[in-house]
N, C-alpha and C positions, 0 to 999 in steps of 0.2 A: 397636828400640822398638816398644811395644806399642801394638796397636790399641784405640782408646775402647771402653770396656765397652759400649756400648748397642751397637755394632755385633756384640756376638756374638750376638744375639737374633734377628738378619738373615741367611735364607737367603741362596744365593748369587744368586738374583734379583732378590732386593731389596737387595743390594749394588749391581749391576750399574745397577740401576731411580737409587738414591741416588748412585752417582757420574756417572753421567749427566745427572740434572737439576741437579746441583749445579755441574758446572763448562760446562755449558751458559750456566746464569746468570752463575758468574763470565767467562767469554769474549763471554758477547753483550753483557754490560756494557764491556768493556774493547776492543770489537772496533772502535769506532769510536773510540777512544782515550779511552776512562772519561771524565772532567775533566782528562788531561791535559794538556797544552799541547807550542810547541816539535820539539824532536827527538823527547820523549817520543810523541808523540800520533802523529808521522811514523813511528815504531819502531810502534808498537799496531798503526798501518791498517796497512803492509805486510803484517804476521804472519798467518799462515794460523790465526786462531783457532776459526773455525770447522769448520775440520779438528779443532780439538782435540774440540769438541762430537759428531763424527763417532764420533773412533774410541771416544769415551765410551762414545757409544751403541750400539759395534759389540763390546764386554766380551760381552754375554750371548751371544752366536753361540758362545762356549767354552765356555757354561756345560752342554751337554752333547754335550762333544769328549769323541773319546777317544782319539784316535791319539796318538802322540809327536809328530808334524806338526803335529800341533792344537795340543800344548801350546807347541811354540817359538812358534806364532803368536797364542797367546795368551800368552806373555810378552814376545813383541815389541810387541802391542798395549799390556799394561800398561806397557812401558818407552817406548813413542814418549808415554804420558799424562803420567808422569814428568819426564819431559824437560822437555814442554810447560809444566807447572808451574813450574819451575824457569826457564825462557826468561821466563817471564810475569811472575815476581819481578819479575827483574833488569830486562824491560823499563820496566815500573810506578817502579822507581826509579831510572831510566836516569843522573836527573844526578848521583847517590851512584856508582853504577857507575862511568861514566865517569870520574869522579874519584880513584877508586879506584885506590894504587898498584899492587894486586895484579888487578887487570881481570885478565881473562883473555888473552893472548900468542898468538901463533905466531908466530916468526921475527922477533920483538921490532915485531912490530907489534899494537896491541889490536884485539881481536872485541869485536865487539857481540854479546849475547845471544842475536840469531837466528839468529845464524851455528857458536854454539856446539857444539860434540860433549859426549856426554852427561858423561861424563869428565872435562872440564877444569871442567862446569858443576860439577860434585861434590866435585872438588876444588878449587873457588872457594867454594862454600860450607863446608863443613869449615873451610877458613881465616877465611871472614870471615861466615861470617851463623848457623851452628849453634851452639850453646852445649852445656855437659853435658846442661843439662835438656830443648833438645829437639834431639836429635842425630838426624836421620831419615838419615845416611851409614847406618847399618847395612841399611836398608831400601832404600834406595837401588842399594847397592852389588849386594844378592842381586838385584834385580829388573837391573840394569846386566848381571849375570853369567848370570844364566837369556836374557834376551835374547841376547846376543851370539852363542848356540847358532846362530842365524840364519845368522851368517857362518862359522859352523865346517865344517869339511872332518873336524875329529878327533873324538874323542868330549870330550862335553861333559858336565857335571850340569843336566838338566834341571829336575831336583825330578820333583813328584807334581800334578797337578790339586787334590788337597786342599791342597798347599803355594802353588800358585799361589790357591786360596779365601780363604785365613788372608792372602794378602798383600792381595788385597781389601779386605779389612776394615782394613788398617792405610794403604790407599791414601784410602779415604774420609775416615780420619782427618788423611793428609796433606793432603787435597784442600783440606779444612777448615780448617787449619793454615794451609794456603799462602792461601787464599781470607780468612781472618780476618786478614792480615799485612798485607793491600793496602786504601790507604781507599776509603773510602766515604761516598757520600752517606747521612746515617741512614736516610732512607725506602727505600733502595735495598739499604742494607745486609739490613735486615728484610725484605725480600724473597727474599735469600739462604739465610736462616737453611733449613734442612730442616725442613716439614712431617709 
């Protein structure tokens, strides 16, 4: 998946800032349930969406880092944001998700989006959401593999800070796509557009 062309003009700090602002706008709207009702509203209200905003604001701390440990934590930070975007999407569309025959299951029990793991989410999105024109799977899978190094005792490829910066470009495009795929009142959506 390629980043939007305009992201190529941004340095790493600008990328972090734009991701942070856009993530905060999206999460602030949905944290109180947005304009959802019933089970969806309850699910969104109990989700820790403000943590997503905080995690997005934390991205900038990795822009001057140099150690392998910092790089692993930078990928972990980004992976948590990817996972949060996927969970938010499914929570907003919870009515459709809970009625989907392919909804995420463990031990034959349906799992709500907020209790799902990144691999389960990724597989569901591959099967049910992404198509060839908007296939975010290569990006999500890259971030997932890099992020999982935080659990490793064996050698894993953690990439480079340049690769992480390139992933930030794609992440800004990813947040735009996920946020743009959620329903907003017209005046609210205009406030989410980047300035």
